[in-house]
N, C-alpha and C positions, 0 to 999 in steps of 0.2 A: 538461519534458514526459516522460511515462512512456508507453512503447509497450506497450499491453496486448494487442492482437491485431494481426495483420498490417495495416499501413496505418492504424492508429488510435492517435493520441497524445492524451494528456489532461494538462492543467496541473494539478498538485496544489494549489498555493496561489498566490494572486496575489503578485507580487513585492513584498516588504516588507523592512524592515530585518532584519538577522540576529537582532536581539534579539526580534523578534516570533515567530520560529520558530527557537529555539535548538538544537533537536535534529537532528543529521544522521543520516539513515538511507540505505540503498541499496535502491531498489526496481527490480527487474528490471534490475540492473546500472547504474542511474543514481542519482547522489547527489541527495538531496532534503533540504530543511530543513522540518521539521514542528514543530507546537506540542508543548511538553512535555506528557507524559501522554496523548497521543493513543492511542486503541485501534485495533485492527485493524478493527473495525466502523466507526469514524469515518473511517478512511482509505478504506475501500471505499465508504462513502457519498459522500465527497468525489470519488471517482473515478467515481461513478455506476454502480457495479457491484453486481449483486444478490449478497447474501451466499450465497444458495443455489446460485448458478451458477459459483462460483469455488472454487479451492483456494488456500490461502495457506501458504507455508512461511517460517518465520522461523529464521534461523541453522541451516538444514538440518533443521529439525524441523517436521512438519506441525502446524498449529494446527487443532484440531477446530472445526467450525462453531459449536457451542454455546459456545465460549470466545471468539469474536470480540469480544463486547461487554465482556469483562473483561481481555483480553490487552493490556496497555499496552506500547507500543514504547519501547525505550531507545536512547540514543545508540550508534551503530555497528551497530545491527541490520541484517541483510541479509535482504530479503524477495524472494520469488519469488511472483508472483500469476499464476495461469493460469486461463483461461476455456475453456468448452466452445465448440467451433466446429463447426457442422454443415456437412454437404456430403458429396459422394461422391467 
């Protein structure tokens, strides 16, 4: 489960054998197994997050929105995904 916003957790991928998702990354301080070659855009889609409403940092570097579809994640990548939260 990945905690995206306060009190909201989302399962990235259904539990399968490690061979199905051989790449380990860290998303918001939680280890996750993902398919090899997954892009930031595919990850956000799986999390049901709008690409235009989040900011993504990989290994302390912000990934520009226009690169989400081509930025492929690698083993050991550390991501921080933040969303806008309205309120007063």
